[in-house]
C-alpha positions as CSV (number, residue, x, y, z in Angstrom):
1,P,0.1,-5.7,20.2
2,E,2.6,-8.0,19.3
3,L,0.6,-10.5,17.4
4,R,-1.2,-7.5,15.8
5,C,2.2,-6.0,14.9
6,K,3.3,-9.2,13.1
7,A,-0.3,-9.5,11.3
8,L,0.2,-5.9,9.9
9,S,3.7,-6.8,8.8
10,E,2.5,-9.5,7.0
11,V,-0.5,-7.1,5.4
12,I,2.4,-4.8,4.4
13,A,4.4,-7.8,2.8
14,V,1.4,-8.6,0.8
15,A,0.8,-5.3,-0.5
16,Q,4.6,-4.8,-1.5
17,Q,4.4,-8.2,-3.4
18,C,0.8,-6.7,-5.2
19,R,3.1,-3.6,-6.1
20,Q,5.7,-6.3,-7.4
21,L,3.5,-8.1,-9.5
22,N,1.5,-4.8,-11.1
23,N,-1.5,-5.8,-9.2
24,M,-2.4,-2.0,-8.7
25,S,-5.6,-2.8,-7.8
26,A,-5.2,-5.0,-5.0
27,L,-2.6,-2.6,-3.8
28,I,-5.0,0.3,-3.6
29,S,-7.4,-1.7,-1.5
30,I,-4.6,-3.2,0.9
31,V,-3.2,0.7,1.6
32,H,-6.4,2.3,1.9
33,A,-7.7,-0.5,4.6
34,L,-4.6,0.2,6.3
35,L,-5.2,3.9,6.6
36,S,-8.8,3.5,7.5
37,T,-9.6,4.5,11.1
38,P,-10.0,1.6,13.0
39,I,-6.5,0.1,11.7
40,A,-4.7,3.8,12.0
41,R,-5.6,4.6,15.3
42,L,-3.8,1.6,16.7
43,K,-0.8,3.6,17.9
44,R,0.9,0.9,20.0
45,T,0.8,-1.6,17.5
46,W,2.1,0.8,14.6
47,A,5.0,2.2,17.1
48,L,6.2,-1.6,17.3
49,L,6.6,-1.9,13.4
50,S,10.0,-2.2,12.1
51,E,11.7,0.5,10.5
52,K,11.9,-1.5,7.3
53,N,8.4,-2.3,6.8
54,R,7.6,1.5,8.1
55,K,9.6,2.4,5.1
56,I,8.1,0.4,2.8
57,Y,4.3,1.1,4.1
58,L,5.6,5.1,3.6
59,K,6.5,4.3,0.0
60,L,3.5,2.4,-0.9
61,T,1.3,5.1,0.5
62,E,3.0,7.8,-1.5
63,L,2.3,5.3,-4.5
64,V,-1.3,5.2,-4.3
65,S,-1.8,9.0,-2.9
66,L,-4.9,10.5,-4.3
67,K,-2.9,13.5,-4.6
68,Q,-3.2,15.0,-7.9
69,N,-5.5,12.7,-9.5
70,F,-3.1,9.7,-8.6
71,T,-0.4,11.1,-10.8
72,T,2.1,8.9,-8.9
73,L,0.3,5.6,-9.8
74,R,0.0,6.9,-13.4
75,R,3.5,7.5,-13.9
76,H,4.4,4.1,-12.1
77,L,1.7,2.2,-14.5
78,N,3.2,3.8,-17.6
79,A,6.6,3.0,-16.6
80,S,5.5,-0.6,-15.3
81,Q,6.2,-4.0,-17.3
82,L,3.0,-5.6,-18.4
83,P,1.2,-7.5,-17.5
84,G,-0.7,-5.9,-14.7
85,I,-3.8,-5.4,-13.0
86,P,-4.6,-1.7,-13.0
87,H,-7.2,0.3,-10.4
88,L,-10.5,0.8,-12.1
89,G,-10.6,4.4,-11.1
90,V,-7.2,5.4,-13.0
91,I,-8.2,4.1,-16.0
92,L,-11.9,5.9,-16.2
């Protein structure tokens, strides 16, 4: 579980970098992969995750939430600086 926790922390850091670079397409892909059943069920691994990384992960999941047709993500995209890579599902 410790090695998995380290890998999970690295993936969360990559997702955070994607957010900072306005690469919403990659961010959504990473967060939704972390939300998938095979990853989400790793309870011992998630339990070892630091509080800092857990907070970052929760903020990222809120940002890419499907609630109200990506309202939070749309607001973020409208307020962000260009250039950026938007999520295709939000544009269409």
